[in-house]
C-alpha positions, 0 to 999 in steps of 0.5 A, a space after each residue: 165527017 172529021 171524026 170518021 176521017 181521024 178514026 180511020 187514020 189514028 194509030 189506035 183508039 181507046 174505049 171502056 168496054 167491049 160494047 162501046 167498042 163494037 158501037 163505036 166501030 160501027 158508027 165510025 166505019 173502022 174494025 173493032 181491032 182498032 180499039 183497045 179496051 181500058 175498063 174503068 175502075 173505082 180503086 181510087 175510092 179505096 183512098 178517098 176520105 169520106 167527107 160526111 159534110 155533104 150529109 149535113 148540107 143536104 139534111 141527110 144524116 139521120 134519114 134513110 135515103 136511096 142514091 142515084 148518081 148521073 147527069 140529067 142525060 135522057 139515057 140515064 132515065 131519071 124521069 123513070 126514076 122520079 115517077 117510081 119514087 112518087 109511088 113510094 109512101 110519102 116520107 119513108 125515104 129520100 131520094 138523092 140525085 147526085 149529078 149535073 143537072 145544067 139545063 143548057 146541056 141536058 134536055 129538061 125531063 117532064 117529070 117534076 121532082 116529087 117531095 122527098 127528092 134531094 138534088 146535090 148537083 155535082 160532087 167531088 169523090 169525098 162527098 160521093 164516098 160518103 153518100 155511097 156508104 150511107 145510102 140504103 141502095 144505089 139505084 140505077 135506072 139507066 137504059 144505056 151505057 158504055 160502062 156504068 161506073 156508079 154501080 162499080 163505085 157503089 159496090 167498092 163502098 159496101 153500097 147495095 
């Protein structure tokens, strides 16, 4: 495999966490010491001005909502989130899912969106900051991550 050959001949490699380093080293058959860990950060959000127009575009300005940020990748566990959300009292809160849902890239879930789900599609940082600041809480049902950036981003914006 070309990737393994490249990994063996590279002067060094970067990854976002010790977990990812160890998984990559095992998968590529190279020592973990070949990787430098460069953690993700959310510092840029400290200088990002919130674009609250996202609240108006999705009718969220005056309603409570939970926020999930991520793609429709199977490891993000959106299907389980939708099942759990469907058990809440209808209309008590909305579920906003921000992220790409491109069916050509991500497999479709077998769970239909229950009432109250708002899918924004991909958003820029200004819109995400506005959503993080207004959400009741971030929901992050992911089952596999190298590094979970949305919880870090949410914490920088005071989101639970």
